[in-house]
C-alpha positions in Angstrom: -39.4 -66.9 25.1 -43.1 -67.5 25.3 -45.5 -66.1 27.9 -49.2 -66.7 28.4 -51.8 -67.1 31.0 -55.1 -69.1 31.0 -56.9 -67.6 28.0 -59.4 -65.6 30.0 -61.1 -64.2 26.9 -62.0 -67.7 25.7 -62.8 -68.9 29.2 -65.5 -66.2 29.5 -67.2 -67.5 26.3 -70.4 -69.2 27.2 -69.5 -71.9 24.7 -66.1 -72.7 26.4 -67.6 -75.6 28.3 -65.2 -77.9 30.1 -62.2 -75.7 29.1 -63.5 -73.0 31.5 -63.9 -75.4 34.5 -60.3 -74.9 35.6 -61.0 -71.2 36.1 -64.6 -71.4 37.2 -66.2 -74.8 38.0 -69.7 -73.2 37.6 -69.1 -72.0 34.0 -69.9 -75.4 32.5 -73.5 -74.9 33.7 -74.2 -71.9 31.4 -73.0 -73.7 28.3 -76.0 -73.7 25.9 -74.9 -77.0 24.3 -76.0 -80.2 26.1 -72.4 -81.6 25.8 -69.0 -80.7 24.6 -65.7 -82.5 24.2 -62.2 -81.0 24.4 -59.7 -83.0 22.3 -56.6 -81.1 23.3 -55.6 -77.6 24.4 -52.3 -76.1 25.5 -51.4 -72.9 27.4 -47.8 -71.8 28.2 -46.5 -68.9 30.4 -43.0 -67.7 30.7 -42.3 -64.3 32.3 -39.0 -62.9 33.6 -37.1 -59.7 34.2 -33.6 -61.3 34.0 -32.9 -61.6 30.2 -34.3 -60.6 26.8 -33.7 -60.9 23.1 -33.1 -57.6 21.3 -35.2 -56.3 18.3 -37.0 -59.5 17.7 -40.5 -61.2 17.6 -41.6 -64.7 18.5 -42.2 -65.6 14.9 -38.9 -64.1 13.9 -37.0 -66.4 16.3 -37.4 -69.4 13.9 -34.9 -68.0 11.4 -32.8 -65.7 13.7 -29.1 -66.3 14.7 -29.1 -65.4 18.4 -25.8 -64.5 20.1 -25.0 -63.9 23.8 -24.1 -60.4 24.8 -20.4 -59.7 25.2 -19.9 -56.1 26.4 -16.1 -56.3 25.9 -16.7 -56.8 22.2 -19.6 -54.2 22.1 -22.1 -57.0 21.4 -25.1 -55.9 23.5 -28.9 -55.7 23.1 -28.7 -52.0 23.0 -26.3 -51.9 20.0 -27.7 -54.7 17.6 -30.6 -57.1 17.1 -30.7 -60.8 17.9 -28.7 -60.5 21.1 -29.5 -62.4 24.3 -28.8 -59.7 26.8 -29.6 -59.2 30.5 -31.5 -56.5 32.5 -29.1 -57.0 35.4 -31.4 -55.7 38.1 -30.7 -56.2 41.8 -33.6 -58.6 42.2 -35.0 -60.8 39.4 -38.0 -63.1 39.1 -39.1 -65.7 36.6 -42.0 -68.1 36.1 -42.7 -71.0 33.8 -46.2 -72.4 33.6 -47.5 -75.0 31.1 -51.1 -76.3 31.2 -52.2 -79.0 28.8 -55.9 -80.1 28.9 -56.2 -83.5 27.4 -59.4 -85.4 26.4 -62.2 -84.0 28.5 -65.9 -83.6 28.4 -69.0 -82.2 30.0 -72.7 -83.2 29.6 -76.0 -81.9 30.8 -78.3 -84.3 32.6 -81.7 -84.1 34.4 -81.7 -85.9 37.7 -85.0 -85.9 39.6 -86.2 -83.0 37.3 -83.2 -81.0 38.3 -80.5 -79.9 35.8 -76.9 -81.0 36.5 -73.8 -80.6 34.4 -71.3 -83.3 34.9 -67.8 -83.6 33.4 -64.4 -85.1 33.6 -61.0 -83.7 32.5 -57.4 -84.8 32.2 -54.7 -82.2 32.7 -50.9 -82.0 32.7 -49.2 -79.1 34.4 -45.6 -77.9 34.9 -44.6 -74.9 37.0 -41.3 -73.4 38.0 -40.7 -70.0 39.7 -38.3 -67.8 41.5 -39.5 -64.6 43.1 -37.2 -61.6 43.9 -34.0 -63.7 43.6 -30.9 -61.7 44.6 -29.2 -61.4 41.2 -25.5 -62.1 42.1 -25.0 -63.1 38.4 -25.4 -59.5 37.3 -21.6 -58.9 37.9 -20.6 -61.7 35.6 -23.2 -60.6 33.0 -21.7 -57.1 32.9 -18.2 -58.7 33.0 -17.4 -56.9 36.3 -15.5 -58.2 39.2 -17.6 -59.5 42.1 -17.4 -57.3 45.3 -15.0 -58.7 47.9 -17.9 -59.3 50.3 -21.6 -59.7 49.3 -24.6 -60.6 51.5 -27.0 -62.5 49.3 -30.7 -62.1 50.4 -32.8 -65.1 51.4 -34.7 -66.7 48.5 -36.9 -69.6 47.5 -37.6 -71.4 44.2 -39.8 -74.3 43.2 -40.3 -76.7 40.3 -43.1 -79.2 40.0 -44.7 -81.3 37.2 -47.9 -83.1 37.9 -51.0 -84.6 36.3 -54.7 -84.2 37.3 -57.7 -86.4 36.8 -60.7 -84.2 37.6 -64.4 -84.6 38.1 -66.6 -81.5 37.5 -70.2 -81.0 38.8 -72.4 -77.9 38.7 -76.1 -77.2 39.5 -78.5 -74.4 40.4 -79.5 -73.7 44.0 -82.1 -71.4 45.6 -84.9 -72.3 43.0 -87.2 -69.5 44.2 -84.6 -66.7 44.1 -85.1 -63.8 41.7 -81.5 -64.4 40.4 -80.1 -67.8 39.4 -77.5 -69.1 41.8 -75.1 -71.9 40.6 -72.6 -73.9 42.6 -69.9 -76.0 41.2 -66.7 -77.9 42.1 -63.8 -79.8 40.7 -62.5 -82.8 42.7 -59.1 -83.6 41.5 -56.7 -86.6 42.0 -53.2 -85.2 41.8 -50.3 -87.3 40.4 -46.9 -85.8 41.2 -44.1 -86.5 38.7 -41.1 -84.3 39.4 -40.4 -81.6 42.1 -37.7 -79.4 43.4 -38.0 -77.0 46.4 -35.0 -74.9 47.4 -35.1 -72.4 50.3 -32.3 -70.2 51.6 -33.4 -69.2 55.1 -30.9 -66.5 55.8 -28.3 -64.2 54.1 -25.4 -66.1 52.5 -22.1 -64.4 52.8 -20.2 -64.6 49.4 -16.5 -63.5 49.3 -14.5 -63.0 46.2 -10.7 -62.7 45.7 -8.3 -62.8 42.8 -7.0 -66.4 42.1 -3.4 -67.3 42.1 -1.7 -67.3 38.7 -2.6 -70.3 36.6 -1.8 -70.4 32.9 -4.7 -72.8 32.3 -7.3 -70.7 34.1 -9.2 -67.5 33.1 -7.7 -64.8 35.3 -10.9 -62.8 35.2 -12.8 -65.5 37.1 -12.4 -64.8 40.8 -12.3 -67.4 43.6 -15.8 -67.3 45.2 -16.6 -68.8 48.6 -19.9 -69.2 50.4 -20.3 -69.1 54.2 -23.0 -68.4 56.8 -25.5 -70.4 54.8 -28.7 -72.2 55.8 -30.1 -73.9 52.8 -32.8 -76.6 52.4 -33.2 -78.7 49.3 -35.9 -81.2 48.5 -36.2 -83.0 45.1 -37.3 -86.0 43.2 -37.2 -86.6 39.4 -38.1 -89.2 36.8 -35.0 -88.4 34.7 -32.7 -91.4 34.5 -29.2 -89.9 34.5 -27.5 -93.2 33.8 -29.6 -93.9 30.7 -30.1 -90.2 29.9 -33.8 -90.4 29.3 -37.0 -89.5 31.1 -38.9 -92.5 32.5 -42.6 -91.6 33.1 -43.9 -92.7 36.5 -45.9 -91.3 39.4 -43.8 -90.2 42.4 -46.4 -88.4 44.5 -50.1 -88.2 45.1 -52.7 -85.9 46.6 -56.1 -84.3 46.3 -57.1 -80.9 44.9 -60.3 -79.0 45.1 -61.8 -76.1 43.1 -65.0 -74.5 44.3 -67.2 -71.8 42.8 -70.4 -70.0 43.3 -72.1 -67.8 40.6 -75.0 -65.4 40.6 -76.6 -65.1 37.2 -79.2 -62.5 36.0 -81.0 -64.4 33.2 -84.5 -64.4 31.8 -86.3 -67.8 31.5 -85.9 -69.4 28.1 -83.3 -66.8 27.1 -80.1 -68.1 25.7 -77.8 -65.3 27.2 -77.6 -63.8 30.6 -77.7 -60.1 31.4 -74.8 -60.2 33.9 -72.8 -62.7 35.9 -70.8 -62.5 39.1 -68.6 -65.5 40.1 -66.3 -66.2 43.0 -64.0 -69.2 42.8 -61.3 -70.8 45.0 -58.9 -72.8 42.9 -56.2 -75.4 43.6 -56.8 -76.0 47.2 -54.6 -79.0 48.2 -51.1 -80.4 48.0 -49.0 -83.4 46.7 -47.1 -85.7 49.0 -43.8 -87.0 47.6 -43.1 -89.9 50.0 -39.7 -90.9 48.4 -38.5 -87.3 47.9 -34.9 -86.7 48.9 -34.1 -83.9 51.5 -30.7 -82.2 52.0 -29.8 -79.5 54.5 -26.7 -77.3 54.5 -26.3 -75.2 57.6 -23.4 -74.2 59.9 -20.8 -75.9 57.7 -17.4 -75.0 56.5 -16.7 -72.3 53.9 -17.5 -73.8 50.4 -15.3 -72.9 47.5 -17.8 -72.4 44.6 -15.8 -70.9 41.6 -12.4 -72.2 40.4 -12.7 -75.2 42.8 -11.0 -78.1 41.0 -13.4 -80.5 42.6 -16.4 -78.7 40.9 -14.9 -77.0 37.9 -15.4 -78.8 34.5 -16.5 -81.9 36.3 -19.3 -84.0 34.7 -21.9 -84.9 37.3 -24.0 -88.0 36.7 -26.9 -86.9 38.9 -28.0 -84.2 41.4 -27.3 -86.5 44.2 -23.6 -86.8 43.2 -23.3 -83.0 43.2 -25.0 -82.6 46.5 -22.9 -85.2 48.2 -19.8 -83.5 46.9 -21.0 -80.2 48.4 -21.6 -82.1 51.6 -18.0 -83.2 51.6 -16.9 -79.6 51.1 -19.1 -78.3 53.9 -18.7 -81.1 56.5 -15.9 -83.4 55.3 -18.6 -86.1 55.0 -20.6 -86.7 51.8 -23.5 -88.2 53.8 -23.9 -85.4 56.4 -26.2 -83.1 54.4 -28.8 -85.9 53.8 -31.7 -85.5 56.2 -34.5 -87.9 55.4 -37.1 -88.8 52.7 -40.5 -87.3 52.0 -41.8 -83.8 51.5 -45.0 -82.0 50.4 -45.6 -79.2 47.9 -48.9 -77.2 47.9 -50.8 -76.5 44.7 -50.9 -72.9 43.4 -54.0 -71.8 45.3 -55.7 -68.7 44.1 -59.0 -66.8 44.1 -60.7 -65.9 40.7 -63.4 -63.3 40.7 -65.2 -62.9 37.4 -67.8 -60.3 36.4 -69.5 -60.4 33.0 -72.0 -57.9 31.5 -73.9 -58.3 28.3 -73.6 -55.1 26.3 -76.1 -56.1 23.6 -77.0 -59.4 21.9 -74.0 -61.7 21.7 -71.6 -59.1 23.0 -70.1 -59.2 26.5 -67.7 -57.2 28.6 -65.8 -59.4 31.1 -63.5 -58.7 34.0 -61.3 -61.3 35.8 -59.3 -60.8 38.9 -56.9 -63.6 40.0 -55.0 -63.3 43.3 -52.7 -66.0 44.6 -53.0 -67.3 48.1 -50.4 -69.0 50.4 -52.3 -71.6 52.4 -49.9 -74.6 52.6 -46.2 -74.4 53.3 -44.0 -74.8 50.3 -46.8 -74.0 47.9 -46.5 -73.2 44.2 -47.5 -69.6 43.3 -50.1 -68.5 40.7 -49.5 -65.4 38.6 -51.5 -62.4 39.8 -53.7 -61.1 37.0 -56.3 -58.4 36.2 -57.9 -59.1 32.9 -60.5 -57.0 31.0 -61.9 -58.4 27.7 -64.7 -57.8 25.2 -66.1 -60.7 23.2 -68.7 -61.6 20.6 -70.2 -65.0 21.4 -72.3 -66.9 18.8 -72.9 -70.6 18.4 -70.4 -71.4 15.7 -68.2 -68.3 16.0 -66.7 -66.3 18.8 -64.0 -63.6 19.0 -62.7 -61.0 21.3 -60.0 -58.6 22.5 -58.4 -58.3 25.9 -55.9 -56.4 28.0 -54.2 -57.9 31.1 -52.1 -56.5 34.0 -49.7 -59.2 35.1 -48.3 -59.0 38.6 -49.9 -55.5 38.7 -47.2 -54.0 36.6 -46.9 -55.6 33.1 -49.6 -54.6 30.6 -50.4 -57.1 27.8 -52.9 -57.0 24.9 -54.5 -60.1 23.2 -57.6 -61.8 21.9 -59.1 -65.0 20.6 -61.0 -66.6 17.8 -63.4 -69.6 18.1 -64.3 -70.9 14.7 -66.1 -74.2 14.7 -63.9 -76.7 16.5 -60.7 -74.6 16.5 -59.8 -72.0 19.1 -56.7 -69.9 18.9 -55.8 -67.0 21.1 -53.2 -65.0 23.0 -53.3 -62.7 26.1 -50.1 -61.1 24.8 -50.3 -60.9 21.1 -48.1 -58.0 20.0 -44.7 -59.7 20.7 -45.9 -62.7 18.7 -46.2 -60.7 15.5 -44.1 -57.5 15.9 -40.5 -56.9 16.7 -39.8 -55.6 20.3 -36.8 -53.8 21.5 -36.5 -56.2 24.4 -38.4 -59.4 23.8 -39.1 -61.2 27.0 -42.8 -62.3 26.8 -45.5 -63.3 24.4 -48.5 -65.7 24.4 -50.3 -68.4 22.4 -53.2 -70.6 23.2 -54.8 -73.3 21.1 -57.6 -75.8 21.6 -59.5 -78.3 19.4 -63.1 -79.1 20.6 -66.2 -81.0 19.4 -69.4 -78.8 19.5 -73.0 -79.9 18.9 -74.1 -76.7 17.1 -77.7 -77.9 16.9 -79.3 -77.0 20.2 -80.2 -73.9 22.1 -82.6 -72.7 24.9 -85.5 -72.0 22.5 -85.3 -75.5 20.9 -85.2 -77.1 24.4 -88.2 -75.0 25.5 -90.2 -76.1 22.4 -89.5 -79.7 23.2 -90.9 -79.5 26.7 -94.3 -81.1 27.3 -97.1 -78.7 28.1 -100.4 -79.2 29.8 -102.5 -77.4 27.2 
């Protein structure tokens, strides 16, 4: 299992350039280099409190034989290594976030004697999350019988994959101010690929009973029924279930906006600032899936979920086939649950506040605070983060250490190294290298960039024409 978050330590580097625009649209302006190019970078986040692998590290997974916990045979994560076991909490959450920055660039230009930094980026993102899901599966995980009656709490879950084509611009304002003020924005064209939005609006009543004797059926699996449900499901996918392959095409479109303002304390002709304070609004917008399919299940008949011969061991060719079978169970009509086409999903809107203080030459202490916001209905959710990092930033070399508090409860430690065109880093480094009793998170970040290590503030000052 891999966990990461945008590599804040590298994004606070003054040489991060276009890679930092996705967290702070103004940060490209303080890049000492007149241009930079990102060839490719990748960031992955997976966090959960549902399951773990015992006594293992991320690197060790490549040659480990993982088995699933079987308490009846005393195979558990508490008793031996390399076991996929479960926390079995009342409520569980998980999130998957991947962020790939493709070919992208930024360049400094003087327009009417005023400095602008302009850039463009390509980006591919996937996000999937459930928050505080009522973990009914914990009874099966512990091989316990489900209670006769169970009220399952309301829940929601979302999955979306989308691409972005973004334009970045940043410039200074208030030219006579004692401090330097910078504004920047990213205007993004959003291309939706796949999406699922599932919402349970009220408690679902689940009843369980011992099944009648059947020599061909596991007697420990109880008959489970669902009633008193009010469930909405919206989805669209590029996976071709008949040909069993993914067919890449755009299914939705929208616009996104990132906006930032930064106050910089910096001496004229100095390469580095004294301190920086930045406020950024990220991912304001949504994607409209016009051809998305909508189903609703409410006020229907009791649905037989487990041991139902219509559902058990049946191979479904598509989600639509499964949903129409459920509609037949609920209403006696396979078309009754279908509502209409078209839905919207909001981007994972958040606020990023960044403060950076120079300790001494080339050395900085940085603090990032990311808080998700819910502006649009059915929006994806950003991970809440507080990150503190210390970095050394030179033209051809940068490195640093960081600590992060994810969702205000999970503490992670990491760092990064920028050496020429290669950047590698992690905001949760320890599980990558060392065995953990319960491995459920780690991190890795990598980027390859082109840097012009031949320019700086002093060289540009010397090239200026003077009136002497």
